[in-house]
BADODO-240871 format. One line per 2 residues: number of its first residue (from 0); their letters; for each residue x, y, z of C-alpha. Coordinates in pm, whole numbers, plus 50000, padded with zeros to 5 digits. Example, Ala and Ser with C-alpha at 12.3 -4.5 7.8 and 13.67 -1.06 7.14 Angstrom:
BEGIN
0 = AS = 51230 49550 50780 ~ 51367 49894 50714
//
This chain:
BEGIN
0 = ML = 15158 44065 58447 ~ 15383 43780 58421
2 = ML = 15113 43546 58594 ~ 14828 43685 58351
4 = TL = 15062 43608 58065 ~ 15131 43284 58132
6 = EI = 14748 43233 58219 ~ 14672 43370 57886
8 = VG = 14918 43155 57702 ~ 14850 42821 57897
10 = AV = 14460 42871 57809 ~ 14550 42928 57454
12 = FV = 14816 42631 57467 ~ 14533 42380 57628
14 = RQ = 14250 42484 57375 ~ 14477 42442 57099
16 = LE = 14638 42114 57226 ~ 14226 42003 57311
18 = HQ = 14142 42104 56980 ~ 14417 41890 56822
20 = NL = 14369 41590 57024 ~ 13990 41596 56956
22 = TT = 14024 41621 56563 ~ 14294 41332 56563
24 = FK = 14079 41132 56789 ~ 13761 41195 56565
26 = QQ = 13938 41112 56252 ~ 14063 40776 56428
28 = VE = 13724 40673 56519 ~ 13582 40728 56162
30 = LP = 13430 40401 55986 ~ 13587 40302 55669
32 = TY = 13374 40372 55379 ~ 13349 40021 55272
34 = ID = 13191 39914 55606 ~ 12943 40196 55521
36 = NS = 12847 40074 55225 ~ 12811 39720 55328
38 = LA = 12579 39841 55595 ~ 12377 40060 55332
40 = TQ = 12343 39727 55127 ~ 12228 39505 55418
42 = LN = 11977 39802 55487 ~ 11843 39768 55134
44 = RN = 11752 39403 55141 ~ 11443 39291 55178
46 = DT = 11487 38993 55425 ~ 11536 39191 55771
48 = KK = 11659 38854 55962 ~ 11950 38770 55727
50 = AN = 12026 39147 55689 ~ 12037 39176 56078
52 = RQ = 12290 38902 56106 ~ 12526 39055 55827
54 = IR = 12496 39379 56013 ~ 12595 39229 56360
56 = QI = 12873 39044 56176 ~ 13002 39370 56011
58 = LA = 13006 39534 56319 ~ 13169 39255 56474
60 = EV = 13456 39287 56253 ~ 13507 39654 56326
62 = NN = 13843 39651 56561 ~ 13893 40006 56712
64 = NN = 13935 40038 57048 ~ 13831 40386 57109
66 = IS = 13498 40311 56995 ~ 13252 40221 57263
68 = EI = 12938 40137 57023 ~ 12825 40145 56694
70 = RV = 12432 40116 56606 ~ 12288 40089 56293
72 = VD = 11948 40269 56221 ~ 11715 40200 55926
74 = SK = 11533 40480 55745 ~ 11245 40435 55983
76 = GI = 11459 40528 56293 ~ 11428 40136 56389
78 = IR = 11803 40013 56544 ~ 11896 39735 56344
80 = GT = 12203 39636 56492 ~ 12486 39732 56769
82 = SN = 12831 39636 56849 ~ 12759 39645 57212
84 = SN = 12707 39271 57302 ~ 12522 39340 57649
86 = NQ = 12261 39573 57472 ~ 12145 39359 57208
88 = DI = 11774 39410 57357 ~ 11741 39776 57188
90 = IG = 11763 39576 56843 ~ 11420 39635 56701
92 = QR = 11314 39965 56909 ~ 11296 40307 56762
94 = AT = 11615 40546 56814 ~ 11550 40841 57068
96 = DS = 11872 41017 56985 ~ 11806 41357 56823
98 = AV = 12106 41348 56638 ~ 11992 41025 56476
100 = KN = 11645 41179 56396 ~ 11811 41521 56238
102 = TL = 12038 41291 56046 ~ 11751 41101 55869
104 = AT = 11554 41429 55824 ~ 11798 41631 55684
106 = NR = 12052 41377 55511 ~ 12356 41533 55697
108 = SH = 12622 41398 55960 ~ 12568 41518 56316
110 = SK = 12837 41505 56572 ~ 12865 41624 56918
112 = NV = 13042 41598 57276 ~ 12836 41486 57556
114 = YY = 12915 41444 57922 ~ 12735 41222 58148
116 = QS = 12706 41337 58516 ~ 12613 41017 58663
118 = SH = 12957 40859 58552 ~ 13148 41163 58503
120 = DH = 13255 41032 58134 ~ 13309 41248 57806
122 = YY = 13167 41088 57479 ~ 13203 41177 57123
124 = IN = 12866 41105 56900 ~ 12892 41090 56558
126 = VV = 12588 41007 56320 ~ 12635 40944 55952
128 = PL = 12380 40878 55707 ~ 12402 40577 55488
130 = LS = 12262 40609 55136 ~ 12139 40358 54888
132 = PN = 12411 40199 54640 ~ 12183 40226 54350
134 = NT = 12054 40590 54425 ~ 12327 40841 54622
136 = NN = 12025 41064 54708 ~ 11847 40790 54899
138 = VV = 11892 40758 55253 ~ 11832 40400 55386
140 = GA = 11973 40442 55742 ~ 12219 40600 55959
142 = VY = 12522 40476 56159 ~ 12501 40594 56516
144 = LR = 12876 40592 56663 ~ 12990 40673 57032
146 = AS = 13344 40669 57149 ~ 13457 40765 57481
148 = LE = 13687 41068 57543 ~ 13840 40996 57835
150 = GV = 14187 40881 57716 ~ 14196 41230 57516
152 = YS = 14091 41437 57837 ~ 14304 41257 58054
154 = SI = 14622 41335 57837 ~ 14515 41672 57821
156 = NS = 14465 41715 58201 ~ 14827 41563 58232
158 = IS = 14997 41816 57993 ~ 14795 42105 58173
160 = LI = 14908 41975 58507 ~ 15288 41976 58363
162 = YA = 15220 42307 58222 ~ 15080 42452 58535
164 = FA = 15353 42336 58764 ~ 15628 42481 58533
166 = AF = 15443 42803 58512 ~ 15427 42828 58891
168 = IT = 15812 42757 58911 ~ 15842 43023 58674
170 = II = 15642 43266 58848 ~ 15829 43204 59177
172 = FS = 16152 43229 58996 ~ 16030 43547 58819
174 = LG = 15925 43714 59128 ~ 16240 43670 59315
176 = LS = 16417 43796 59025 ~ 16200 44076 58991
178 = IL = 16233 44183 59357 ~ 16614 44186 59317
180 = IS = 16598 44406 59010 ~ 16318 44622 59156
182 = RE = 16521 44685 59434 ~ 16810 44819 59224
184 = IT = 16568 45017 59029 ~ 16374 45159 59320
186 = RP = 16692 45237 59553 ~ 16779 45544 59318
188 = IE = 16402 45611 59278 ~ 16345 45662 59629
190 = EM = 16637 45896 59672 ~ 16501 46095 59413
192 = RK = 16161 46080 59579 ~ 16315 46203 59912
194 = QT = 16499 46456 59725 ~ 16161 46557 59538
196 = LR = 16029 46587 59882 ~ 16276 46796 60017
198 = IA = 16250 47038 59705 ~ 15887 47040 59765
200 = RG = 15954 47160 60160 ~ 16197 47430 60025
202 = DF = 16505 47257 60100 ~ 16764 47248 59801
204 = SG = 17113 47115 59966 ~ 17047 46758 59885
206 = RV = 17166 46592 59592 ~ 17103 46237 59447
208 = NV = 17377 46037 59387 ~ 17432 45976 58982
210 = TG = 17540 45568 58959 ~ 17572 45565 58578
212 = ND = 17467 45695 58254 ~ 17149 45505 58181
214 = EL = 16815 45666 58213 ~ 16808 45662 58601
216 = GQ = 17156 45836 58603 ~ 17004 46082 58361
218 = LA = 16698 46153 58558 ~ 16903 46176 58891
220 = GA = 17100 46437 58696 ~ 16819 46614 58580
222 = IN = 16632 46635 58917 ~ 17004 46778 59049
224 = NL = 16949 47030 58763 ~ 16587 47092 58860
226 = SV = 16684 47168 59217 ~ 16946 47449 59152
228 = RV = 16698 47568 58894 ~ 16419 47573 59149
230 = EE = 16623 47729 59404 ~ 16743 48018 59169
232 = SQ = 16364 48067 59065 ~ 16256 48045 59407
234 = EL = 16497 48320 59527 ~ 16400 48534 59257
236 = SD = 16051 48493 59337 ~ 16087 48600 59673
238 = AE = 16287 48873 59566 ~ 15984 48981 59322
240 = QR = 15745 48919 59609 ~ 15921 49134 59855
242 = RL = 15943 49398 59579 ~ 15614 49383 59497
244 = HS = 15507 49374 59870 ~ 15703 49711 59903
246 = VL = 15555 49870 59610 ~ 15177 49799 59734
248 = SH = 15263 49898 60082 ~ 15384 50204 59973
250 = MS = 15084 50277 59676 ~ 14852 50567 59772
252 = DG = 14620 50376 59610 ~ 14409 50046 59735
254 = VL = 14506 49716 59550 ~ 14318 49400 59589
256 = AT = 14361 49087 59371 ~ 14129 48789 59343
258 = DR = 14137 48433 59209 ~ 13915 48337 58902
260 = RG = 13591 48297 59141 ~ 13633 48633 59256
262 = NI = 13766 48554 59612 ~ 14008 48821 59748
264 = TV = 14362 48682 59780 ~ 14563 49000 59815
266 = IN = 14502 49353 59975 ~ 14733 49630 60038
268 = ET = 14748 49815 60379 ~ 14588 50131 60156
270 = AL = 14330 49946 60032 ~ 14224 49819 60415
272 = QL = 14238 50197 60550 ~ 14055 50293 60272
274 = LD = 13778 50011 60310 ~ 13825 50078 60720
276 = ID = 13913 49721 60768 ~ 14127 49631 61082
278 = EA = 14340 49317 60957 ~ 14365 49140 60607
280 = DE = 14266 48827 60731 ~ 13881 48953 60784
282 = VI = 13860 48972 60385 ~ 14099 48720 60266
284 = GK = 13917 48444 60097 ~ 13605 48651 60070
286 = PI = 13434 48736 59759 ~ 13518 49099 59657
288 = LD = 13167 49176 59570 ~ 13071 49133 59942
290 = VL = 13348 49333 60046 ~ 13317 49617 59814
292 = DL = 12904 49581 59853 ~ 12857 49544 59492
294 = RK = 12636 49211 59507 ~ 12334 49395 59404
296 = DY = 12467 49595 59126 ~ 12717 49368 58945
298 = SI = 12835 49016 58900 ~ 13211 48898 58843
300 = RE = 13150 48856 58476 ~ 13009 49204 58440
302 = LV = 13313 49379 58655 ~ 13566 49194 58463
304 = EK = 13391 49308 58125 ~ 13438 49686 58276
306 = DQ = 13806 49664 58212 ~ 13941 50030 58283
308 = EQ = 13628 50150 58355 ~ 13538 50334 58660
310 = VL = 13305 50209 58943 ~ 13215 50475 59222
312 = LD = 13147 50336 59567 ~ 12999 50595 59742
314 = DN = 13011 50639 60139 ~ 12716 50397 60175
316 = SN = 12919 50122 60012 ~ 13197 50113 60285
318 = KS = 13217 50198 60653 ~ 13498 50460 60600
320 = GL = 13233 50703 60454 ~ 13473 50786 60168
322 = IL = 13358 50788 59795 ~ 13601 50594 59593
324 = SA = 13671 50507 59235 ~ 13711 50116 59131
326 = YF = 13888 50020 58834 ~ 13892 49645 58762
328 = SA = 14147 49472 58510 ~ 14149 49092 58448
330 = IQ = 14450 48897 58471 ~ 14475 48680 58157
332 = RE = 14743 48439 58068 ~ 14865 48381 57702
334 = SG = 14584 48154 57621 ~ 14336 48390 57706
336 = FV = 14235 48226 58028 ~ 14129 48461 58310
338 = SG = 14286 48358 58605 ~ 14139 48659 58826
340 = FV = 14151 49046 58826 ~ 14266 49339 59009
342 = CV = 14086 49626 59144 ~ 14256 49959 59226
344 = LH = 14065 50181 59466 ~ 14139 50563 59467
346 = DV = 13981 50817 59741 ~ 13784 51039 59506
348 = TS = 13589 51213 59834 ~ 13760 51557 59753
350 = QQ = 13700 51545 59374 ~ 13337 51425 59404
352 = KE = 13263 51728 59661 ~ 13447 51972 59461
354 = DQ = 13257 51836 59158 ~ 12909 51852 59350
356 = ER = 12991 52181 59478 ~ 13101 52327 59143
358 = KQ = 12754 52197 59011 ~ 12565 52340 59335
360 = FV = 12761 52668 59265 ~ 12659 52688 58910
362 = SN = 12306 52626 59014 ~ 12311 52877 59248
364 = VS = 12483 53136 59045 ~ 12206 53085 58787
366 = HE = 11932 53088 59041 ~ 12066 53396 59200
368 = LR = 12120 53604 58839 ~ 11768 53474 58728
370 = TP = 11589 53647 58997 ~ 11698 53961 58962
372 = LT = 11714 53951 58570 ~ 11357 53834 58584
374 = SV = 11254 54130 58792 ~ 11449 54372 58554
376 = KS = 11307 54197 58253 ~ 10927 54224 58396
378 = YV = 10959 54586 58473 ~ 11138 54671 58151
380 = EA = 10839 54521 57982 ~ 10604 54706 58191
382 = LS = 10768 55032 58130 ~ 10766 54959 57743
384 = DG = 10403 54874 57768 ~ 10333 55248 57866
386 = AW = 10429 55250 58237 ~ 10718 55507 58187
388 = KD = 10402 55762 58093 ~ 10287 55728 58425
390 = PE = 10464 56002 58652 ~ 10430 55818 58970
392 = IA = 10504 55461 58870 ~ 10757 55493 58639
394 = PK = 11025 55652 58879 ~ 10948 55339 59113
396 = FL = 11004 55080 58837 ~ 11340 55244 58741
398 = KV = 11446 55262 59111 ~ 11375 54877 59138
400 = IQ = 11558 54823 58801 ~ 11862 55026 58909
402 = DE = 11863 54824 59266 ~ 11854 54514 59106
404 = TE = 12119 54586 58843 ~ 12322 54693 59125
406 = RM = 12247 54399 59306 ~ 12380 54176 59018
408 = IR = 12693 54386 58982 ~ 12805 54339 59346
410 = MI = 12722 53965 59290 ~ 12937 53948 58979
412 = ND = 13216 54175 59187 ~ 13222 53889 59466
414 = LL = 13220 53617 59227 ~ 13522 53779 59080
416 = SL = 13675 53824 59419 ~ 13618 53470 59521
418 = SR = 13739 53337 59143 ~ 14073 53531 59196
420 = MD = 14098 53383 59587 ~ 14037 53025 59464
422 = SG = 14284 53035 59146 ~ 14541 53198 59393
424 = TA = 14580 53536 59176 ~ 14424 53773 59449
426 = KL = 14717 54034 59565 ~ 14734 54109 59939
428 = NL = 14867 54450 60028 ~ 15005 54361 60367
430 = EY = 15127 54604 60621 ~ 15148 54615 60971
432 = VN = 14834 54774 61125 ~ 14717 54871 61486
434 = IN = 14431 54635 61480 ~ 14244 54804 61778
436 = EL = 14266 55125 61591 ~ 14135 54978 61257
438 = FN = 13844 54787 61453 ~ 13727 55116 61627
440 = YI = 13732 55310 61303 ~ 13546 55043 61131
442 = LN = 13290 55060 61422 ~ 13292 55412 61436
444 = RF = 13173 55412 61075 ~ 12856 55217 61155
446 = DM = 12783 55485 61478 ~ 12810 55761 61192
448 = IL = 12557 55598 60976 ~ 12314 55533 61257
450 = KK = 12350 55913 61393 ~ 12316 56058 61005
452 = EK = 11980 55824 60948 ~ 11660 56050 61002
454 = DP = 11400 55793 60886 ~ 11230 55673 61196
456 = KK = 11122 55372 61011 ~ 11496 55255 60978
458 = KK = 11620 54987 61250 ~ 11822 55133 61564
460 = YT = 12081 54968 61726 ~ 12358 55009 61996
462 = IE = 12753 54908 61960 ~ 12883 54789 62256
464 = RQ = 13292 54780 62255 ~ 13508 54552 62471
466 = IT = 13821 54637 62302 ~ 14177 54610 62447
468 = KK = 14360 54967 62462 ~ 14692 54790 62395
470 = DL = 14831 54847 62063 ~ 14830 54532 61831
472 = WV = 15035 54548 61526 ~ 14913 54283 61297
474 = EI = 15013 54225 60940 ~ 14702 54229 60766
476 = DT = 14552 54347 60400 ~ 14340 54678 60511
478 = DK = 14101 54713 60242 ~ 14020 54320 60250
480 = FT = 14000 54307 60630 ~ 13748 54611 60640
482 = QV = 13559 54432 60379 ~ 13528 54134 60628
484 = ID = 13433 54324 60923 ~ 13159 54522 60683
486 = NI = 13024 54216 60612 ~ 12986 54067 60971
488 = MN = 12832 54379 61086 ~ 12588 54444 60800
490 = NA = 12456 54083 60892 ~ 12458 54185 61227
492 = VK = 12257 54473 61153 ~ 12018 54305 60920
494 = YS = 11907 54043 61171 ~ 11935 54217 61502
496 = PD = 11627 54318 61654 ~ 11521 54730 61663
498 = GG = 11707 54843 61961 ~ 11920 54567 61979
500 = VI = 12295 54550 62095 ~ 12570 54455 61881
502 = TA = 12863 54368 62113 ~ 13238 54417 61950
504 = RL = 13526 54245 62124 ~ 13919 54250 62103
506 = VE = 14161 54040 62286 ~ 14486 53904 62301
508 = TH = 14632 53575 62340 ~ 14958 53406 62351
510 = NH = 14974 53412 61954 ~ 14683 53534 61856
512 = VI = 14448 53835 61823 ~ 14052 53741 61845
514 = LS = 13776 53973 61711 ~ 13447 53877 61816
516 = IS = 13089 54039 61717 ~ 12779 53916 61892
518 = DQ = 12406 54013 61799 ~ 12089 53935 61937
520 = GL = 11920 53814 61657 ~ 11727 53536 61548
522 = GI = 12047 53255 61578 ~ 12147 53007 61326
524 = PR = 11975 52638 61352 ~ 12203 52396 61475
526 = KD = 12178 52212 61137 ~ 12297 52526 60937
528 = VS = 12605 52642 61147 ~ 12837 52399 60961
530 = HI = 12706 52552 60628 ~ 12671 52936 60683
532 = FD = 13015 53009 60527 ~ 12910 52817 60220
534 = RF = 12838 53009 59921 ~ 12482 53118 59844
536 = FR = 12405 52963 60149 ~ 12125 53143 60345
538 = VD = 11957 53031 60670 ~ 11634 53250 60556
540 = KA = 11632 53281 60174 ~ 11343 53473 60148
542 = RS = 11424 53743 60404 ~ 11797 53780 60270
544 = RK = 11682 53825 59919 ~ 11434 54088 60042
546 = QG = 11710 54268 60226 ~ 11937 54239 59920
548 = GT = 12188 54027 60035 ~ 12404 53776 59794
550 = GL = 12485 53507 59965 ~ 12853 53563 59946
552 = GL = 12972 53790 60200 ~ 13051 53541 60436
554 = AI = 13200 53326 60182 ~ 13441 53612 60080
556 = SK = 13510 53677 60450 ~ 13617 53321 60518
558 = EV = 13859 53323 60197 ~ 14024 53621 60301
560 = VN = 14054 53545 60646 ~ 14255 53223 60517
562 = LL = 14473 53415 60301 ~ 14566 53644 60595
564 = GG = 14672 53286 60773 ~ 14374 53326 61026
566 = QI = 14054 53139 61126 ~ 13700 53235 61130
568 = WV = 13408 53039 61287 ~ 13048 53118 61470
570 = DS = 12873 52993 61767 ~ 12467 53044 61766
572 = VE = 12173 52986 61967 ~ 11851 52968 61791
574 = GK = 11668 53254 61915 ~ 11917 53443 62115
576 = GS = 12161 53556 61845 ~ 12522 53461 61690
578 = TF = 12849 53552 61755 ~ 13124 53562 61491
580 = YI = 13491 53508 61583 ~ 13797 53588 61352
582 = SL = 14137 53484 61483 ~ 14451 53616 61325
584 = PY = 14814 53524 61392 ~ 15014 53785 61605
586 = MP = 15357 53849 61716 ~ 15466 54103 61998
588 = YD = 15604 54378 61808 ~ 15763 54695 61957
590 = EG = 15814 54989 61710 ~ 16161 55093 61862
592 = DE = 16292 54740 61759 ~ 16343 54828 61386
594 = WD = 16559 55125 61527 ~ 16733 54929 61775
596 = A = 16848 54725 61512
//
């Protein structure tokens, strides 16, 4: 900056000096007015020879060392005289200088600086018009004056050299002084730089020495205060980060945070588990649209606009096979700038399945009730149309209406029972019962029904019993347990072939009593085994409805067994039959225990 300043000042100074010297020089070489008038008078004479002698004499009288040559040119451009005694041959020749021609043509003075490269000389040329003494508008000729500028430029060059030398000395001195001053300034600045680097690395132990109360001293004090403040803020930030990490780690919901481009920056353990991801490093930095498999449905802007709206991620969108609800919320600064967003994941698999089951249940109930109602409506309309008058048809129609009505009543009663069990309002009348006697009693009823059946078209079957003789006392609700056995036995009778064998077993394990009922029916397809206890589920729907089933028996049986603290399941081979198992908790019980106590 110092060099640039000195160069600018020097250039301006030299330029002004040159201009001033040139102006002074031009004033010095100007011809007096009386000489111009004398020359004009001579050019106006008719006697050319005498006029030329007078012109030469007038030019000889000009005593100005700065003038190199003076020429007198008449109005026709003919040179009439010159002050250069060595160049008298040009008299009588036509002037070729453009400045002379312009002056004669425009009646105005022309001047210029000329540099001759051959001799390396600078000249000042000035051409002044000569006016007639009688008529000032009549140009009778011009005076061509040439003066050497070498003295002017020599003086300027000498002064410029002196200035350059002085400037060089000044710059050297200033540089030395600047180095000394800069060292005094940069030493505390260097200490401040090192301290700020330590602060950036997390080391807040160092301090900058405050050597004065000037600006640098105040800056050093400010850096020391900054170090303390940053240390406190860092400790507070670490504590908040640990608290946030603890909160995220113990949240039951999954949390993901992204930057403004939608790339994941934070993910908690719950989210990793819900998305079936092993390590957080697998998804950090990746687009959340790809991790949640949402790119084909949403853009980042659309997710941000869905603030507090639920987005469902089904089991096809993640490897875990869960149904997740995702809530997206933008992270905004006070200025409104969105720096990212947070996604909260919640496992809604059970809720969605329950909702689907509820919808399916309502659909099934509507369908199951509509079938008998449609049948009743049809037969009632037929009776209304006159079928009641037919003594053969009317009783049959009434019998169908009665059967369908009883079927609807049974279905509604079953639904009420399931509703009580679902709501937890079903009451159990628990008592200790000898389970083998109760099981035999229920099977005896089915034997009695078979013996009393006189219709030869009815299906025949045999009940084979494999029941332990040991008294097994189990705490159960007798009526509800009887209902379970009845449901399973009725199914075994319905689906067993004519003359088939139904095998009933009762065994004792260490902590359980296990009952099983096997038939030799059609069996259950493998794909339907897991749904056999679902409400309104039937393997052969047409056959089940024809036999009057409601599709709720096994569902009620499962709920009852669960209420009793047991389990129910089925093993089946399609084409060979099915076996239903019931496991109930059992503790060895001796009737004499209470008396001994």
